[in-house]
N, C-alpha and C positions, 0 to 999 in steps of 0.2 A: 465084645463078649469075653475075650481072653482076659481083659482087664478086670471085669466084674468077677470072673472065675477066680482070679488071683486073690481078690479081696475076700471071697467066700472061703477059700482055703486058709487064708491068714486068720480069719475070725474063728474058724473051726480049730486051727492049731492053738489059738489063744485059749479057747474054751477047754481044750484037752489039757493044756499046761496048767490052767487055773484049777481044774479038778484034781490034778496031781498034787497041788499044794494044800488044798483044803476042800475035801469033797462037799462039806456042808456050807461053804462060803456063799453068801447071797451075791448075785451079780445083777446090775441094772438091766432093764429091758433095752433092746436095740432102738436107737433113735433114727427116725427117718425124716428127710426134708419134706416140706409141703410145697405145693406148686407156687404159692404166692411168694415164698422165700426166694426161689430161683428167679422169679420175675423181678423181685426187689433188687437182687444182686445185679441183674442185667441193667436195670434202670440206673442204679447207683454208678455202675461202670461207665455208662453213657454220660452221666452228669460230670463225673470226675475227668473224663477225657476231654470234655468241652470247656469246663470252667475252672478247673483247679489251677492254682498259681504255678504249680510245678507239674506240668503235664508229663505223664509217663505212659507209654504204650503197655498194654497188658500182654506182654510177650514172655518168652521163656526166662529172660533175665529177672523180670519183676516176679515171675512165678517162683523162682528160687528164693527170692527175698520173702515172699508170702509163706513159703514152706518153713523157712527158718523161724520166722516170727510166730507162726501158728504153733509149732512145737514148743517154742519158748513160752508162749502164753499158756499152754496146757501143762507143761512140766519144766518150769524155769529152774528149779533146784535139782533136776535130774534124779528124782527119787521114784519115778514110776516106770519109765521106759528103760529097757536095756539096749545095748548097741545093736543087737540083732533086730529089735523092733524098728529102730531108726533106719537100719539098712533096708528092711522090707518097705518101709514107708517112702524111702528115697527114690523108689521106682518112679514116683510121680512128681519128683522134685521140680522138674522143668515144665510140668503140665498142669499144675494146680490152678492156674488162672483159667484154664479151659473150662473148669466147672462153672465159671461165671459166664463166659462167652457162649457156651453151649447150653446154658440153663439146666445143667445136670450136676447136682450137688452130691452125688453118690460118693465120690472120693473123699472130699473133706469130712463128710459125715462118718465114713468108715474110719478115718483117722480119729475122729472124736470118740467113736464107740470103742476103739481099741484103747484109747486113753482111759475111758471110764472103766473098762474091764480091768486094766492094769491097776488103776487106783484102788478099786474095790478089792482086788487081789492082794495088794500090799497091806491094806488095813486089816484084811482078814488074817493075813500072816502075822501082823503085829499082835493081834488078839491071842494067837497061839503062844507067843513068846511070854505072855503074862503068867502062864502056868509053869514055866521052866525056872524062873528065878534068875538072879544075876550075882556075879562075883564083884563086889564093890571094893575089894582089896587089890584087884588087878590094876596094873598101870597101863592105861590106855586113854585115848582122847577121842572126841567127836567133833567133826568139822560141820558146823551148822549152816554155813552159806556155801552152796555148791554151784552157783550159777556159772562160774567160770571153769568148772571142772568138766571132765569128759564124761560121757555116759558110762555107767557100769557095764563092763564087758560081758559078764555072765550073771546067771541067776544067783550063783553062790556069792558073788560080789555084792549084788543087790540085797541079798538076805543079811549079809554082814553089815551093810549100811543101815538097814532097818533095825537090826539087833542093837546097834549103838544108839540109834534114834530113840527106841523104846526104853533102853537102859537110862538114857538121859532124862526122859520124862519121869521114869520111876524115881530116879535119884533126886530130882527137884522136889517131888512130893515128900520123899523120905526126909530130906533136909528141912522141910517145912513142918515136920513133926507128925506126919501121917503114918499109921501102922500099915503093915503089909496087906492086910485084908482090905482096908479102905483104899489103898493105892490101887490094888488090883481091880476093885469095883469101879473106881473113878476112870481108870484108863480103858477098861473094857467098854464102859459106857461111851467114853469119848470116841474111841475108834469105831464103835458101832454106829454112833451118830454120823461120823464121816461117811460110812457106807450108806446110811439112810439118805443123807443129803445127795450123794451121788445118784441114788435111785430117783430123786426128785427133779433132777435136771431135765429140762424140756428141749424140744427141737429148737425153740426160739433162742435158748441159751447157746446151743451149739452154733446156730447160724450167726448170732451176734459175735461170738468169739472168732469165727472164721472171717467174717466181714471186717472186723477190726484188724485182723492180721493183714488183710488186703489194704485197707485204707491207711494204716500206720506204716506200711511198707513204702508208701509214696512219700509220706511226711508225718512227723510224730503227732501233730495236733489235728489230723483229719480222722474223724471217727464216724462209725455207724451206730445209730441208736434205734433199737426196735421200738414198737409203739409204747410199751410200758416205760422203757428208759427215756424216751422222748417226753412222756408226760412228767416224769420225775424231774427232768431238766427244766421244763417249763415252770414247775412248782418252785424250783430253786431260784429261778429268775424273778418270778412275780411275788415270791415269799407268801403265798397263800394257797390253800387247797380247800375242797369241800369235804367235810368229814365230821367226826364227833369230838375232835380235840383231845386226842390221847396219843402219847408216844408208846409204841408197842415193842415188845421184845419176844424172842423165841426162847423159852426156858422149859426144859424137860417136856418137850412136845406140846406145851401150852403156849398160846398167844397170850402174853402177860402184859398187863398195864404197868409200864415203867414210870410214867409221869402223866399227869393231867394238865392240860393247857389252861391257865387261868382264863375264865370267861367263856370257855368252850362248852358245848352241850353236855359233855361227859361230866365236867366239873360242876356246872350249874344244876345238874339233875340231883346231885347229892346221893346218887345210888351207886356210884363207882369209886373205888379207891386204888391206890398203888398196890400192886400185888394180886389184884383180882385177875382171874383167868377167863378168857373168852373161848368157849368150846363150841359155840354155834352162832350162825348169822342168818337172819331172814330178812327179806325185802318187803317192807310194808307190814301192816297189822295182821294180814291174813296170809302172808307169804310162808312157804314151807321152810323149815329150819334146816340149814346145811351144816353138818358136823364138820368142824375144821380142826379137830384134834390131829396132830401130826402133820398138818399142812405146812407148806412153805409160808414164811411170814408175808412175803409180798403178795401171795395169792389171797390170804386172809384180808390183808389191807385193801386189796382191790374190791373185795366184797363189801367192806365197811364204808369205803368212799362211795360217793354218788353225786346226785344233783342237789342243789340247794332246796331246803324245805321239804325234802322227802324223808320218809321214816325208815329207820333200820332197827331191827329187833335183835338183841344179843342174849344168848344163853350164857350166863355167867356163873362160874364156880368161885365163890368168895375166897379172898386171900387166906382167911383163917379156917377154911374148911378142908377136910381131908379129901382124898381122891373120890371117896364115895359120899361126900358131903352133899348137903341140900343145895340145889341150883336155884338161881333166880332169873327171871326174865326182865330185861331192861329195854324200854323203848326210847329212842332218841330221835330228834329231828335234826338232820344234817344242816350245818351252817358253814359259811365261809370262815375258815380259820386263818388268822394272820400269824405267820411264823416270826414273831417278834424277837425270839432268841437269835435269829440269824440276821437281824437288822442292825443298823448303826446304833451305837450307844455312846453316851458321854459321861464323863466323871471329872471331878476336880481334885487335883493333887497339890498339896502345899509343900513348899521347901523353905529352908531357912538359910539366909546368907548373912552371917553376923546377927544383927538385930532385925534384919529386914525379912519379912515374910512375903514370898511370891506365890501366886496361884497359877497353875498351868492346867488348862482344860485339855483332856484327852478324848478324842473321838476314835472309837474302835470301829473300823469298817471291814466286815468279813468278806464282802464282795461288792462289785458294782452292779447291783441288781436293778432290774427294771421290768415292769409288767408290759411287755411288748404289745400284747393284744389290747390291753386297756388303753395304752397310749394311742394306738391306731384307731380305736373306737371313739376316742375323745372323752374317755371317762375322766371326770373332774379330779378325783383323788386317787388316780392310779399309783401303784407303789413305785417309788423311785429313790435311789440312793441319794441323788442330788437334793431332792426335797427334804429328805430326812436329815442330811448333813446341814443344810441351810437352817432348818428348824433348831437343831442342836447348837449351831453357832449363835443363833439369837439368844438361846438360853444361857450360853457361856458368857456372852457379852453382858447380859443382865447380872450375872454373878461377879462381874468385874475381873475376869481372868487377865493375866499379864501376857500369856502366850497360849498358842494352841498346837497340840501335837496330834497328827493323824497317824493312827496305828494301823498299818497295812500288812502286818505280819501274817503270813499264810493266806493272804487274800490272792486267790488264783486268777482274778480278773472278772470278766462279765461283759457288760454292755460298753462298747466303744463310745457311744453317745453319752452315757453316764460319766465315763472317765473325762471326756471333754467338758461336760457341764459342771462336774465337781471341781475341775481345775479352774473353771470360770468363776467360782466363788472366791478365788484368791487373786485373780488378775483382772484388769479392766480392759476387756476385749483383746483379741489377738490370737495368732495361731497356737495350737496346742500339740498337734501331731500331724505328720505327713504320711500319706499312703501311696504305695506304688503297686499297681495291679499287674497282671500277667503280660499285658501289652506294653508295659513300661510307662503308662500314663501316671502322673503324680498329681494327687489332690491334697488339699490342706484342710484339716478339720480345725475350726476356730471357735473360740468363745465370742459370741456376737452381742452379749448382753453388757450394757454399760454398768459400771459400778462393781464393788466387791462386797462380799458378806463379812470378810475379816481382813483387815489391813495390817494387823499387828504381827509380831514375831511368830514364825511358823516353823514347825519341825515335822518331818515325815520319817516314821520308823518302819524299816523294811527288814526282811530276812530272805533266805533262799526260797521260801515258799511264796514270796510276792512275785506275781507273774502278770504278763499281758497288760490289762488295763491298769493294774497297780504300777507297772513300770512306765506306762504312758504318763500317768499323773506325776510320779516321782521325778521322772526325767524332765517334764515341763517345769516343775517347781525349781529344779536345779538349774536348768538352762536360763530361766528368767531371773535367777538369783533371788527367787522369792522365798524359798524355804531351805532349811538345813536338813540334809539327808543323813540319817543315822542308822547304823545296823550292819547287816551282812550284805554282800553283793546279791542282787536279786536273781531270779530264775534264769533270765535270758531268753524269754519268748517274745520275739519281735514279729509275730505273724498275726494276721487278722482272719477270723473264721466267720462264715455265714451259714445260717441254718437253712437247709433245703428240705422242705416237706415233700417227700417222694409221693405221698398220696395226692397232694395237690397237683403235682406235675402230671400224675397219671389220671387225675380227675376222678379219684375214688371217693365214693360217698362215705364209706366207713374206713377208718384207719386200719391198715394192715401192712403197709410197706415200710413204715418208720421214717426216720429223718437222717440226713447227712449233715454233720458239722464239718464243713469243707473250708480249707485254707484258700482264700481268694486274693490276698494281698499281703504285702509286708509293710509294717509301719516303721517310721523313722522319727527320730527326735527333731525338734525344730532347728537344732544346730547342724543337722545333716547326718549325724551318726545314727546308729541303730542300737537297740538293746539286744538284738539277736546274738545269741551265744555269750556275749560279755555281760549282759545285764546292766543294771545301774550300780555304779560304784559309789558307796556312801562317802560323804564328806568326813565323817568320823566313824571309823570301823569298830565293830564289836567282834568278839571271837566267833568264828564260824562253827555253829553247832552241827551242821550237815556237811559232809564231804561233797565238793562239787563233782568229783569223779562219779559219784553214785546217784546224784540227784541234781536236776537242772537240765537246761537245754544242751549243754556241752556233753551230757552223758548219752545223748542220742547219736547213733552213728550216721543217721541220714538227715540231720538238721540242716536247715538252710545256712549258707555262709554269712559271715559278717561283711557288710558292704557299707558304703557311704554315698550320700547324694548331696546336692547343693542345699545349703541352709535356707530356711524359710525367712521371709521378711518380718523380723520381730526386733523389739528393743527390750533388753533386760531392764527390770524394774529395780534391781538391787545388785549388790556384789558382796557376798559373804566371805570371799576368799581371805580378805584381810583379817577377819575374825578367827579363822580356823586355827592359827598357831596358839592364840590365847585359849580358845575353847578346848583344843586338844590337850594343852598343858594342864588346864583345870580338871579335865576328865581323867587324865593319867594320874594326877595327884590324888584325886578322890578314890579311884578304884584300887589304888595301891594300899589304901587303908580300909577298904570295904571288904570284910571277910567273906561275905556272901558272894560277891563278885569273884573273888579269888577262888572260892570253893567251886564255883561254876566252871571257871577256867581249868581247874584241876580235873574236874569230872570229864570235861570235853577232851582233854589231853589223854586221860586214861581210857576213855571210850574209843578214841582213835587207835590207841595201841591194841586194845582188845579186838577191834574190827580187823586190824591188820594181821593179828595173830590167827584169828578165825578158828580157834580151837578151844574146847572146854574139856577139862579133865573129867573122866568117869570114875575116878578113884575117890571114894567117900572121904578119906582122911584129908586129901588135898583140897577137896571142895569145902570141907568144914573149916579148914585153915583159912581159905580165901574168904569165906563168909565171916569168920570171927575177926579177921583183920579189917574187913569192911565195917563191921559193927563197932570196933574200937575207933575207927576213923570217924564214924558218925557221932559216937558219944563224945569224942574229943571236940568235934565241931560244936555240938550243942553246949558243952561246958564252956567253951570260949565265947559263944554267943551270950550265954547267961551271965558270964562274968563281965561282959561288955555292956550289959543292960539291954540287949536286944529283946524285943517282944515277939519276934517272928520265929515260930517253931517249924514252919515248913517253907521251903523255897521252891518256886516254880522252876523246873528244869534241873534241880539238884539231884545228883546221883541218878543219871539216866540209866535206862536198861543197858548195861554194859555189853551185853551180848545176848543173842537169842539163846534161850535155854539156860540162862544163868540162874543160879540158886541164890544170888545175892539180893536181899531185900525182896523176895519173891515167894509167893505161896504155892507156886507150881500149878495153879489152876488157870483155866481159861475163863473169859468173862461170863459165859453162859453156865459155868459150873459154880459160880459163887452165889451165896445168899444175896438176894436182891437188896435187902436193907443194908447189908455190909457194903455192897458195891456202890450204892447210892451215897452212903456216908463217905466212902473213900473219894468218890467223885466230887463231893462237896468240899472236902479238904483240899483236893487239887485245885478246885476253882478259887478257893480263898487263899491259896498260897501266895507268898511274896513273889512278885514278878521283878526279879533283879534287873533285867534288861530294860523293862519299861521304866522302872524307878530311875535308872541312870540316864535314860533318854530324857525324862522329865527334868532331871538336874542339869543336863546339858542345855536344854532350852531355857531353863531358869538362868543359867550362866549367860546365855546370849542376851537375855533381857537386861541383866546387870551390866554387861559390857556396853550394850547400846545406850543404856541410861548414863553410864559414866562417860561414854564417848560423846554424848550430847553436851555434857557439862564441860568436857575437856577439849571440845572441838576447836576452840579458839587458840589453844596452845599446843595442838598436835599437828605436825607437818603431814601433808597428804602422803598416804602410803605407809606411814609409821604405825607402830603398835603401842598402845598405852594400857597398862594393867589397871583395873579399877581399884579404888581405895578399899 
């Protein structure tokens, strides 16, 4: 009783303080937990205690970790809470886990409600600053990343932080050529939209945030997914959903069609186009129309999705109509939509070596997807990364490619079975990965199919975003000596997760408890090492775009340690080590003359310096000088490209966002504030930009083909272990 009274007094104090800042500020309604959420939390805790690889009792020590992670997930940049808030909240620092054990979520929801009040309060204050104006001649700076800073000690300190934040937003728009009235309108609307979104947060959102603070306090890759999040995860794995075949976006309170999926009901109907706005949704021909203006996008999407062959009615405001324009009703029959944009794709790249033209096939694999349910049901053509890659390899062989490069950049993983099966396309039977469960038992995952789909030269391109199943595949190719690994060191995630359907455990007929993605094992390379923490180290290194300190397994404070076990029984099929000195020398010689590669290296170095500085000037003259210097640098690059005969005007990764809030090469707008046509055009330019790192990886694999060809010719006159340069 005393505890609940303390929370009541705290919320009342918050409301009073909020009123003192802006009596007219809107604040979100109080969120309250529902009974099934407390039950889901208790059931999840039971499953974690029994089956998690890293068992941890839900005691006061873990409760402290949950508290810290919960606050971090709510206010990572420390721009909402002040120190006195944290002091008040810390009363329950060692008892936050009791909310789960006692099935009473009052305390975590009270913390979330305070966060929402504070967030709305800060944005309301930001709106008042727009009327006061700013002195852009003053010499001062803004620190844009505050995760490692302390909480502001007072409200005055917090207001000063927000003054600089808003001033930076204003200056970005000013440097982009906007006038004062336009800037004020844009920012007032932006901050108002933040407040509106805070008011749209639901109990399920608060619960999922709290539960992930709990699960990730045990281990970084253990997560809780509410029913809707679990459905989205399933869609991402099977690469299909039932709907109308339209990519939607939230623009100015309208659910707007951003893209039509070719072959989908929306596209085939001929009644919808990009920019059309959906303002109402009805189920069936005679269903009542639900007004979705101002709704959260995911809520509108949930209404539009449904079961196959069912009808959905849309109330549409055409793209070229004004707010009071004539609406039209569009009826569509829902169909299964295949998400082909997220599936594996192949392309062929040509390189020149003297008078010799070589062709390298590139397979881009965004994830190791698999339709789990389809496979279990025995569906003949269930979606599978392995099937798609095998089909693409057949096509590349028909095109007569000399080598194949598997692009796994930013592939965060997926199905372990698919990782093993894809590896099996390149080796003729044998172990691919080892697993050790919580009891210490080790099992070996092997390719059991005879034959290979591609026996020629193979390369694997990875970066810091390549994780889990990607690392299993890359490590296996490296251990077998089967493929050349190129790029950055990978993420370093050496753990295996299993999906636990809490509703199935509880035998619920209707989904309400959600799912657990729970770490149940650690995987090891077939050589006995693990990718945990260290990742896969490429044979040929590219410059690291992302700092390992900020992204990757080593950035987690509670990641599992690196360990080693006995190697599996396997026989390497090749040894590329002897080629590395030659390939590295050819690579270094080429990039030393490749201006685009050098520019990318320069940008990466500058970006690192800017991140380390973590400050942006709020003086207009200083910022203009920085922007002008940047523009001169870009013009100089373009001039040198043109003089060198290059046809590439845009380079993927060139001039990255040097810092948050930078005015360099930036219009100051957020994605939902830009004209849709302009945004889509810019996206197309980015998509078609020259990919410097991919091009160099293709050249390296082409070099390997050339060296191997020359090696075959010279084999009779080269001593074992020596190196011969090709003619």
